[in-house]
C-alpha positions in Angstrom: -101.7 78.8 -31.7 -100.6 82.1 -30.3 -98.4 83.1 -33.3 -98.5 82.9 -37.1 -96.7 80.1 -38.8 -95.0 82.5 -41.2 -94.0 85.1 -38.6 -90.4 86.3 -38.8 -89.2 89.5 -37.1 -85.9 90.6 -38.4 -83.1 92.1 -36.2 -80.0 92.8 -38.2 -76.7 92.2 -36.4 -74.6 94.2 -38.9 -71.0 93.5 -40.0 -68.1 92.6 -37.7 -65.8 95.4 -36.5 -62.0 95.0 -37.5 -61.3 93.9 -33.9 -64.0 91.2 -33.9 -62.8 89.7 -37.2 -60.3 88.0 -34.8 -63.0 86.6 -32.6 -63.9 83.1 -33.7 -66.9 83.0 -31.4 -68.7 85.4 -33.6 -68.1 83.4 -36.8 -68.7 80.0 -38.3 -70.7 77.7 -36.2 -71.0 80.5 -33.5 -72.3 83.2 -35.9 -75.5 84.7 -34.6 -78.8 84.6 -36.5 -80.9 87.7 -37.1 -84.4 86.3 -37.5 -87.0 85.1 -35.1 -88.8 82.3 -36.9 -91.8 80.1 -36.5 -92.1 76.9 -38.7 -94.9 74.4 -38.5 -95.1 70.7 -39.6 -91.4 70.3 -40.3 -90.0 67.7 -42.7 -88.6 64.6 -41.1 -86.1 62.0 -42.1 -87.3 58.8 -40.4 -90.3 58.9 -38.1 -91.0 60.9 -35.0 -92.3 58.5 -32.3 -95.9 58.8 -31.4 -95.0 58.5 -27.7 -92.8 61.7 -27.9 -94.9 64.6 -26.6 -93.4 67.8 -25.3 -90.8 70.5 -26.1 -87.0 70.6 -26.3 -85.6 74.0 -25.5 -82.0 75.4 -25.8 -80.7 78.8 -24.8 -77.5 80.5 -26.0 -75.7 83.8 -26.8 -76.8 85.6 -29.9 -75.9 89.3 -30.2 -78.8 91.3 -31.5 -76.4 94.0 -32.7 -72.9 93.6 -33.9 -70.4 94.1 -31.0 -67.9 96.9 -31.6 -65.6 96.5 -28.5 -64.1 93.3 -27.0 -66.7 90.6 -27.0 -66.8 87.4 -25.0 -68.9 84.5 -26.2 -70.8 84.6 -22.9 -71.9 88.2 -23.6 -74.4 87.7 -26.4 -78.1 88.4 -26.0 -80.1 85.3 -25.0 -81.9 83.4 -27.7 -84.1 80.4 -27.1 -84.6 77.7 -29.8 -87.4 75.2 -29.3 -89.0 72.2 -31.0 -92.4 71.0 -30.0 -93.3 67.3 -30.6 -96.9 66.0 -30.8 -98.7 63.3 -32.7 -95.6 62.4 -34.8 -95.1 66.0 -35.9 -92.7 68.9 -35.0 -92.7 72.6 -35.1 -89.9 75.1 -34.4 -89.5 78.6 -32.9 -86.7 80.8 -31.9 -87.0 84.1 -29.9 -84.7 86.6 -28.2 -84.8 86.6 -24.4 -86.1 90.2 -23.9 -84.3 90.9 -20.6 -84.5 94.4 -19.3 -80.9 95.0 -20.4 -81.5 93.6 -23.9 -84.5 95.9 -24.5 -82.6 98.9 -23.1 -79.6 98.1 -25.4 -81.9 98.1 -28.4 -83.2 101.5 -27.3 -80.0 103.5 -26.8 -78.0 101.4 -24.3 -78.4 99.6 -20.9 -75.3 101.2 -19.3 -73.3 98.1 -19.1 -71.2 96.0 -21.4 -69.7 92.5 -21.4 -67.1 90.9 -19.2 -64.1 91.9 -21.4 -65.0 95.6 -21.3 -64.5 98.0 -18.4 -67.8 98.3 -16.6 -69.7 101.6 -16.5 -72.4 100.5 -14.1 -72.6 100.0 -10.4 -70.1 100.1 -7.5 -68.2 96.8 -6.9 -68.3 97.5 -3.2 -72.1 97.5 -3.1 -73.6 94.9 -0.8 -76.9 95.1 -2.7 -75.4 92.9 -5.4 -75.8 95.4 -8.2 -75.0 94.0 -11.6 -71.9 95.3 -13.3 -72.3 93.6 -16.7 -75.1 93.3 -19.2 -77.7 90.8 -18.0 -78.8 88.8 -21.0 -80.6 85.7 -19.6 -78.6 83.7 -22.2 -77.3 80.7 -20.2 -79.8 78.1 -18.9 -83.5 77.4 -18.9 -85.7 75.8 -16.3 -89.5 75.0 -16.3 -91.2 76.2 -13.1 -94.8 77.0 -12.4 -95.8 76.2 -16.0 -93.5 78.5 -17.8 -89.8 78.9 -18.5 -87.2 81.0 -16.7 -84.1 82.1 -18.6 -81.1 82.4 -16.3 -77.8 84.2 -16.6 -74.4 82.7 -15.6 -72.9 85.5 -13.5 -76.3 85.7 -11.6 -78.9 88.1 -12.8 -82.7 88.6 -12.9 -84.7 85.6 -14.1 -86.7 86.2 -17.2 -90.1 84.5 -17.5 -90.9 83.1 -21.0 -94.1 81.5 -22.3 -93.2 77.9 -22.8 -95.3 77.4 -25.9 -94.7 80.7 -27.8 -91.3 81.7 -26.4 -92.5 85.2 -26.0 -91.0 87.0 -23.0 -93.5 87.6 -20.1 -91.2 89.7 -18.0 -88.6 89.9 -15.3 -89.3 87.5 -12.4 -89.0 88.8 -8.8 -91.2 86.2 -7.1 -93.7 88.8 -6.1 -91.1 91.4 -5.3 -89.5 89.2 -2.6 -86.2 88.5 -4.5 -83.6 90.7 -2.8 -80.6 89.7 -4.9 -80.1 87.6 -8.0 -80.4 84.0 -9.3 -77.5 82.0 -10.8 -77.8 80.2 -14.1 -77.7 76.6 -12.7 -80.4 76.7 -10.2 -82.7 73.7 -9.9 -86.3 72.6 -9.9 -87.2 69.6 -7.8 -89.5 67.4 -9.9 -91.3 65.9 -6.8 -92.1 69.1 -5.0 -92.1 71.6 -7.8 -89.8 73.9 -5.8 -87.3 76.1 -7.5 -84.0 76.1 -5.5 -81.4 78.7 -6.4 -78.1 80.2 -5.3 -76.4 83.5 -5.8 -72.9 84.8 -5.1 -71.2 88.2 -4.6 -68.4 89.0 -7.0 -66.5 91.0 -4.4 -67.8 90.0 -1.0 -67.0 86.8 1.0 -70.5 85.2 1.0 -73.1 83.5 -1.1 -76.9 83.0 -0.7 -79.4 80.4 -1.5 -83.2 80.3 -1.5 -86.3 78.3 -2.2 -89.4 79.3 -4.3 -92.6 77.3 -4.0 -94.4 75.7 -7.0 -96.8 78.7 -6.8 -94.0 81.2 -7.1 -93.6 82.3 -3.5 -90.2 82.8 -2.0 -90.3 80.6 1.1 -86.7 80.6 2.2 -83.6 82.7 1.8 -80.2 82.3 3.6 -76.7 83.7 3.5 -73.5 81.6 3.8 -70.2 83.2 4.9 -67.1 82.3 2.9 -63.3 82.9 3.5 -63.4 85.2 0.5 -65.3 86.0 -2.7 -65.8 83.0 -5.1 -67.0 82.4 -8.7 -69.0 79.1 -8.5 -70.9 78.0 -11.6 -73.3 75.3 -10.4 -74.8 73.7 -7.3 -76.1 70.3 -6.3 -79.6 69.5 -5.0 -80.8 66.4 -3.2 -84.2 65.6 -1.6 -83.2 67.4 1.6 -79.9 69.3 0.9 -78.4 72.0 -1.2 -74.7 71.5 -2.1 -72.8 74.8 -2.5 -69.4 75.0 -4.2 -66.5 76.9 -2.6 -63.9 76.4 -5.4 -60.5 78.1 -5.8 -61.6 80.6 -8.4 -61.9 84.3 -7.4 -63.2 87.2 -9.5 -61.2 90.4 -9.0 -62.2 94.0 -9.9 -59.6 94.2 -12.6 -62.3 93.6 -15.2 -64.1 96.7 -14.1 -61.0 98.9 -14.9 -59.3 97.2 -17.8 -60.4 95.4 -20.9 -60.0 92.0 -19.4 -62.0 89.5 -17.3 -59.7 89.1 -14.4 -60.0 85.7 -12.6 -57.6 84.4 -10.0 -57.0 80.7 -9.5 -56.1 80.3 -5.8 -53.9 77.6 -4.4 -56.4 76.0 -2.0 -58.6 73.0 -1.7 -62.1 72.7 -3.1 -65.0 72.6 -0.6 -68.5 71.4 -0.9 -71.0 72.9 1.6 -74.0 70.6 2.4 -76.8 72.5 4.0 -80.5 71.6 4.6 -82.7 73.0 1.9 -84.5 75.2 4.4 -81.4 75.6 6.6 -79.4 78.6 7.8 -75.9 79.6 6.9 -74.5 78.3 10.2 -75.9 74.8 9.4 -73.6 74.3 6.4 -71.4 71.2 6.7 -68.2 71.7 4.7 -66.3 68.8 3.0 -62.8 69.5 1.8 -61.4 67.8 -1.2 -58.7 68.1 -3.9 -58.4 71.5 -5.6 -60.5 71.5 -8.7 -63.1 73.5 -10.7 -66.5 72.4 -11.7 -68.7 74.0 -14.4 -71.6 71.5 -14.4 -73.1 69.0 -12.0 -74.6 65.8 -13.4 -77.0 65.1 -10.4 -76.9 64.7 -6.6 -78.8 62.5 -4.2 -78.7 60.8 -0.8 -77.5 57.3 -0.1 -77.7 56.4 3.6 -75.2 58.5 5.5 -73.8 59.8 2.3 -74.6 62.8 0.1 -73.6 61.9 -3.5 -72.7 64.4 -6.2 -71.6 63.6 -9.7 -70.1 66.3 -11.9 -67.7 67.1 -14.7 -64.4 68.0 -13.2 -62.1 70.3 -15.2 -58.7 69.0 -16.4 -56.0 70.9 -18.3 -56.7 71.2 -22.0 -53.1 71.2 -23.0 -53.4 74.1 -25.4 -51.2 77.2 -25.4 -52.9 80.5 -26.3 -52.9 80.9 -30.1 -51.7 84.3 -31.4 -53.9 83.9 -34.4 -56.8 85.1 -32.3 -55.0 88.3 -31.2 -56.6 89.8 -28.0 -59.0 86.8 -27.9 -56.3 84.2 -27.5 -56.8 83.8 -23.7 -60.6 83.6 -24.1 -60.3 80.9 -26.7 -57.9 78.9 -24.5 -60.2 79.0 -21.4 -63.3 78.0 -23.5 -61.6 74.8 -24.7 -63.3 72.8 -21.9 -61.7 69.5 -20.9 -63.5 67.7 -18.1 -64.1 64.1 -16.9 -67.0 62.6 -14.9 -66.3 62.3 -11.2 -68.3 61.2 -8.2 -67.9 62.6 -4.7 -69.5 60.9 -1.7 -69.7 63.0 1.5 -70.4 61.1 4.7 -72.6 63.2 6.9 -71.8 61.0 9.9 -68.0 60.7 9.7 -67.1 63.8 7.6 -65.2 61.7 5.1 -65.1 62.5 1.4 -64.6 59.8 -1.3 -63.7 60.8 -4.8 -64.1 58.4 -7.8 -63.4 59.2 -11.5 -65.8 57.4 -13.7 -64.1 57.7 -17.1 -61.2 59.5 -18.8 -63.1 60.6 -21.9 -63.5 64.3 -22.3 -67.1 65.4 -22.1 -69.3 68.1 -20.6 -72.8 69.7 -20.5 -74.3 66.6 -18.7 -78.1 66.0 -18.5 -80.3 63.4 -16.8 -83.9 62.4 -16.9 -85.3 65.4 -15.0 -88.0 63.2 -13.4 -85.1 61.7 -11.4 -83.3 65.0 -10.6 -82.1 65.2 -7.0 -82.8 61.5 -6.5 -80.6 58.4 -7.3 -79.7 58.3 -10.9 -78.1 55.5 -13.0 -77.9 57.2 -16.4 -76.5 60.5 -17.6 -76.0 62.0 -21.1 -73.0 64.2 -21.9 -71.6 65.9 -25.0 -68.4 64.5 -26.3 -65.9 67.4 -26.7 -63.7 67.5 -29.8 -60.0 67.9 -29.1 -59.9 71.3 -30.7 -59.1 74.9 -29.7 -62.6 76.0 -30.2 -65.5 74.5 -28.2 -67.2 71.9 -30.4 -69.5 69.0 -29.5 -68.7 66.1 -31.7 -71.2 63.6 -30.3 -73.0 62.2 -27.3 -72.0 59.8 -24.5 -74.4 57.9 -22.3 -72.9 57.0 -18.9 -73.8 54.3 -16.4 -73.0 56.3 -13.2 -72.7 53.1 -11.2 -69.9 51.5 -13.3 -68.6 54.2 -15.6 -69.5 52.2 -18.6 -70.4 54.3 -21.7 -72.2 54.1 -25.0 -71.9 56.8 -27.6 -73.1 58.3 -30.8 -70.8 60.4 -33.0 -72.1 63.1 -35.5 -70.7 63.3 -39.0 -67.3 65.0 -39.1 -68.7 68.3 -40.4 -71.5 68.4 -37.8 -71.5 69.8 -34.3 -74.2 69.3 -31.6 -75.6 71.0 -28.6 -76.4 70.1 -25.0 -79.0 67.4 -25.3 -82.2 66.8 -23.3 -83.7 63.5 -22.1 -87.4 63.1 -23.1 -89.3 60.3 -21.3 -91.6 58.3 -23.5 -95.3 58.8 -22.7 -96.0 56.0 -20.2 -92.2 55.4 -19.6 -91.5 52.5 -17.2 -87.8 53.2 -16.5 -85.2 55.9 -16.0 -83.8 55.6 -19.5 -87.0 54.7 -21.3 -87.2 57.6 -23.7 -85.2 59.7 -26.2 -82.1 61.9 -26.3 -82.7 65.0 -28.3 -80.2 67.5 -29.6 -79.8 70.3 -32.2 -77.1 69.4 -34.8 -75.7 71.8 -37.4 -73.5 71.1 -40.4 -70.5 73.4 -40.4 -70.1 73.1 -44.2 -73.7 73.6 -45.3 -75.0 75.7 -42.5 -78.1 73.5 -42.2 -79.5 72.5 -38.9 -81.6 69.6 -37.7 -82.9 68.0 -34.5 -81.9 64.4 -33.9 -84.1 62.1 -31.9 -82.2 59.1 -30.5 -83.5 56.1 -28.7 -81.8 56.3 -25.3 -81.7 52.5 -24.9 -80.0 52.1 -28.4 -77.6 55.1 -28.6 -75.2 53.5 -31.1 -78.0 53.1 -33.7 -78.2 56.9 -34.1 -81.4 58.9 -34.7 -84.8 57.4 -35.3 -85.8 60.8 -36.6 -84.1 63.8 -38.0 -86.2 66.9 -38.0 -85.0 69.3 -40.7 -85.0 73.0 -39.6 -85.6 75.9 -42.0 -82.9 78.0 -40.2 -79.4 77.6 -38.8 -79.1 77.1 -35.0 -75.7 78.5 -33.8 -73.7 76.8 -31.1 -75.0 77.6 -27.7 -75.3 76.7 -24.0 -78.0 74.9 -22.0 -81.5 73.6 -22.4 -84.3 71.5 -20.9 -87.2 69.2 -21.8 -90.8 69.8 -20.8 -93.4 67.1 -21.1 -96.6 68.1 -22.9 -98.7 67.7 -19.7 -96.3 70.2 -17.8 -97.0 73.2 -20.1 -99.8 75.7 -19.9 -102.0 76.1 -22.9 -101.0 78.8 -25.3 
């Protein structure tokens, strides 16, 4: 082992400022933790399957210092929580993502704040893609070339992390070849090992995409012109294509000048741009469809003449801003995600788009068996969203993407969950032959656990509950890595 089982490095966050006592995303289930902890041979209720071997990771925002000004939930320093499973046992670690801005902030300041504060860094007219907000690497995680990369939602610098110890290795530039940034929801092709990413300019009418080889070489990079600047969140990846999102959401420079994150929702259709993985910007085939916004793609693949993409399509949440949260009322309202699973089929021969809603239940943060990513997928696993003003995950939903049929598992009323991951059994013989794994925390006791659920028997609940020695706050995205995919510590 590369670290001591009793190691715990304390970073105090300090008390909330009077302003932030009104911010619910710094309190309760969202309250950050201050310790980096390692715990070995964790207690288990039930039995960890012997054929479960690998690691479950989850990223999320966790301010290392108590924010003094306006603070958006998306602003917190990145913290990765992980549980390693082997031989029927489990161990836990959590570590801060030591991005360059995180380290600078701990040593006097990085020169940039969060999205609700006026920016003090960079010129918004710069074509270099200079970052204007603190880059925390707090959003997603992918496994590439044997280690993790922590990614940031606005598009930032990837941060390499040791997949076994969670210690930060450093900023990733792909040998100095990365000329811009990388978005949070970039993808790894399980067959080729390639890392495929996209980036966008907050103020300029274009986006870019690129491909990195399994050995960390940037092999392709292209620019795609747009009618105006956009704020996409995700992308689709198939065996041969990248699917870029031109959605009717535009970031304006108001956030650079005022204490607000200024986003404009334009009255225009949504467009999906299908482009060969190693293609150029002028090879994009645009498919226009109903106006909508998408945070997260489920999966994408090719089916004859059609390129298929399934995703969670946003719908109105029905809430009015709540004055109880003072200046945070608008943030709370936007974060109450309501989305339904939808399939789009784009015919590369005829140009036709077919849209099909799979279900009307509210869910988000979808995952699939990553061994099937970018190829045809039958099953996906989503969090069930509680119908509350604050973002809470009340359970899990397993979807049949062909029929829309669903099975579910609900947590106890006082519990909330996290984005899950699918872990194939060692020697798995089918797409859903494995386990669904998620962090779960009790709002009343503050105690956290990891639930391991048989994916083929969701309604039965966990076969194992791994009891954690520390609380895991609500957070964002994660991933699963098989034991044979990880480099030795």
